[in-house]
N, C-alpha and C positions, 0 to 999 in steps of 0.2 A: 564599031560596039557601040551597042547604045546605055546612054546615061542611068544607072540603075534610080528608081524613084527613092524621094527622101528617106518615106517612114523604113526602106531599107538601106538605103548611101549612110544615114546617121544612126542605126540601130544602137540600142546602150549596150559596150562593149563589157560594161561593170556595176555593177547593183548603185556605186554613187550617181550613173549618170541617167539612172532610172529617176523617171517622174511619179509621183504621186505613190500611192501602196506602200508608203511605212510600214503598216503594222506587217507587211507580208514580207519584209525585207529585213526588219529586223528580224524576224522569227527563223525563217530558213537562212541569216546567215549567222545568227546566234549555233544553229544544228551543225553548219557548215565548219565554222570554227570549231566548234567538240567533238565533232567524228558522230554524233547522233542523228547519221540521216535515215529516213522511212525509208520503207519500201514502195511507197505507195502514195501519191498527191494529187487532190483535186483541187485544179483553179477554176473558181466560178464566176461570170461575172459579166459584163457586158462587153460590147466587142467593140476592140481597139483599146481596152483598160492592161494592156503590157501582160495577159497571161503566157501569151505564146514566147514572149522575149525573155521575160521572168522562167520560163520552164527551160530558156535555152541557157544562159544564162547557170541557174543550178547546173543544169549537165555539163557544165564547162568548168565550173568553179569545181566541181567533186571529182573531176577527171584531170585537172590542170598537173602538170609534173612537176613547177616549180613554187606551187602553191603555198609550202609550209601551214605554219599555225593561223595565216591571216585567212578570209574567207574570197577575196578575191582574185580573179582568175589574172593570171600574168598578163594573157594575151600574146605572148612571145613563141610559148613554146607549143611543137608540133603538133598537142590535142587543142590546143588554144586553135592556132591557126585552119585548123579542117574544120573547128565547129564556127568560125567565124566565115570562114567559107563557104556553107552546107557541103564540106564531102567528107567527115566523118562518118565512116562505117558503122561506130559503133554509140553513134545516135542517129536514130532512125523518126522521123514525124511523119504520122499517118491523119490525113484528112479522114474520119470515120463516115462523115458524108457520103464518101466513094469508096470506102470498103468496110461494107455495112454487113456486109454476108458471113456467114457461123464459119463456111469455109476458109475465108480469108485470114479472119481470126484465128481460128485452130492452125493455118500455117503461120501465122506470127507467133504464137504459143510453141509450138515445135522448134521456132528459131530461137525462142529466150535459152533454151538448157544448154546453147553453146555459149561456151566463155568469150566475155571481148577480144577484137582481135589485137588490139594494144593499150587500150583505154582499163582502168581498173572497173568500171561500170558500164556493162551496155544499158541506157536510157531509151526508156520507152515513151515520145508523144503522141500523145492520141486525141486530136483535137475533132473539135465538136461531135465530143463523145456522147452523149444521147441522142444522134442519130444511129446509133445500132442498133441492129436489129433485137430482138428478144432470144433468138438463137444465138449469136456472138454475145449479148451481154451473160448468157448464163458458160457460156464457153471460156469467157474472160474471168469468171467468178473464183472459182479454183486456183488459177494462176494469182490472182491479187490477194487470196489469203496466205496462202505459202508458195513463193515465187523464191528462186537460186538467189543466192548472196550478192550475186554479181548485176542482177536486174533492179530496173528502179523504175516505175509507172508513174507516168505526171498525165493524170485525165487533164482538159483544157473543155467547158463550157460555158454555152450563152445563157444554157436555159436546166438552171440545177434541177428544175419540180420532174424534170423528163428523167432523172438519173435513181436507177433503181435502190433504193434507201440499203442493199445488203452492197449495193458499191460503194455509196458513201460510206457505210461501216467500216469499212476494210483502206480508207483511205483518210489522210492528215486534209481536212479542207481547208482553202482559203477562202475568203469571200470579197472579190476585186473591187472597190467604188469607183463610183463613175469621179472621172476628175473634176476638178473645180476649172473653174473659167480663167482664174489668174494661173495658175498651174501650166494648163495650155496656150495662153498667150505667152507666159516665159520660155517653154518651148518654142514656139513659133519665132521670137526674139534671138533666141540663141542659132535655130538653122537659117535666118536671113543674115547675121552676122557670119557664118560656115560660108555661105553662098556668096558674102562681100554683096550684099543687093542692099537695096533702102527700099522700107514698104512701111506706108505711115502707120502707128500705132494704131490709131482708130480702125484699119483695113485690118490690121492682125487682132485687132476683137471682133469685128465683123466674126473672121473667117471661124475665130474659136466659139462664137455663139452660134454656128451653122453647124457645130462641127456633135455635136448630142455629145457631149461629154467624152467623147474618142479624140484618144489621141493621134489613132493612125487617122480618123478621117481627115484631121485638122490638117495634117501632113500633109498627104494627099492633095487638100483645099489649096496648101500652099503654093504645091506642086503645080497645081495648074495656074494659078493665080503668075508667078513667075514665068511659067511660059508664057501666060500672057500676054505680060508685060506690063501687067495692073500694078499699080504703087501707091494708089489711094482709093476710098471710100468707094465713091462713084463708078471705078475702076470695076471693085469690087461687086457691087450691087449687079453691074452691067452683065459681066461675066456668070454667074449662078441664076441671072433672071430674078432678081429679089426686087420684093412692089418696096418707094419710100414707104416712111413710116408716118411720113406729113398725108399720103394719099388716105392711108388707112386712118387717121385720125380725124380726116375731114369726111370721109363713108361712116365712122362712129356717131359724128356730130348730127348727121340728116337721121342718122336710126334712132339717137338716143330723142330726137324732136318729133320721132312719131309718125314721119313723112315719105311713104313708100313709092311715088313715085316719083320722087327726085334723089330717093338711095339706089334702085333700081336703073335708075338715066346716068347716073354717077359710075355707079359699076360696069355697067354696059361700055360706056363713054372712055373708061379707066382699060378696059380689057379691047378696044378695039384702037389704042393708042400704041398695042404691043403687049401689056399687063398678061401674065400666064396669069392666069382662074385660079391654077393650084394654089400656086405659090401664094395669090392673094389670099386665098382663103386659109394656108398657113399663116399668116402673118398678121391677118385679119383676128384667129385663133387666138395668137401669140398675146396679142394686143387685149382683148376682151380678158384673156387670163390674169394679166399682171392690173387690169381694173378691178377683177374680182378680187385678187390679193388687197389691193388698196384700201380696199371696200372694208376688207374684214381687220387689216389692221395697218394700218402707214406704217407703224413700225417696221415690218416687213421688209420695207422699200428695198432698203440699201442691201439688205444677205438674197432678196432673192429676183428683184428687180432689173438684172443687171446690164438687159440690152437696149436702154431708151438714156436720152440724156436728160439733164438735170430740166430743163425747158419742157422735154416733151413730157416726163415725168409730171412735172405741175400742170399741164392741157391737161394728161389724162387725169386727171385728180378732179380737176375745175370741170371735167364732162361726168362722173358719176355722184356728183353733188346730188342730183336730184334724181339719180334710179336708182331703186333697191336691192341689196343682194342678190334677191331672189330674182330679180327680171336679168342681172347679169348673170348668173347663173344657166338660168333657162334657153335667153339666146345663146348662149358658149355650148350649152347643148346642142342646139339646132344646127349652129355652124358647123361643129364637131361631126354631126350624119350627115350636116349637107358634103361636107368635104370628102366622107368617106364614100358617099353616091354621085360624086363626080365621074368617077376612074367608069363609071359602069354608064353615063348620061350619051344619049345623042346629040344633048348642046350644053358643052362644058359647064356652062354659068345658070343654069337652071335651075341647080338643086340649090343655089344663094341665092338666085332669086324669089324661088319658093319658102327659103327657111326667112329672107326679109319680110316678106306675107305674117308667114306664119307666128316671126316672133311678134309683131306688132299686132296680129289680132289677139291672142296670148295679153299683152300687155291693157287691150283697151279692157278687158272682161272681169 
């Protein structure tokens, strides 16, 4: 038997275990407790923000056999166990990315008219709903407007702007926010304790910083780290192929000193030593972004700049003293363009070298 990955092994079984999304949970749990369930919901937000997890919790709570007047599922009845084990006949999870055709949606709609096999509600979770074809969306519209009383739809999407307004107007819409750094770190600490492992707090912060606000991505990275056997921040950097922030700081020093030859030489030596040009570009872009934020308003440091130590922030603050806000912004845009072009370049670092030369030429004008 293969071990379950962490995000599946420890998927929240109650609303109280969910990290973040308090506004969504409060509204849904109030509706569950009062019995005012809608026939259609639309969950919108970035990947890994908890859309499918909360959709499954909603399905479990409304079909729980022992819930009573509370909103939390009991996780003991046959309905809860079947959903926890992904074998419930009355919960259908459909990936719209692979079921985009109108015929597939019509087959789904034909099955909606049949009552649930054993539950009170038949729940349909349609993931990545924005990928439905126009024909499939049109076929779904009428059913969303007048569904049978035993059917509940939960549409999840990472690209809300691609969902037709006619679909949105037929659903209760919930916008899932990007998770905060401290929320992700707290979740990782909980998982480390459950796994009875030891991982440095600095390493957990680094994992959280590289998750992009996605709890699922953070848990997947932690899974990889535990399998690797890493416990400290250097192990994590090696595993993720990350660039040491000190190297980025040294590179920025040379860049702001307007010395193209030393900058290009430093870049190539870094890559020759095994540095990943793509990762170096990402780290540099993030570093320059922090510099721009510090230049705009130092008071924003604590709330936005979470990826640098106190000493690293002080170094960056000293670096930008003699550089204008416009120059930092222009340099940042050049390296963002270079990072996009690297995937098509026969020489990976060439777009970075051109960005170095162009940034210095523009500053000299």
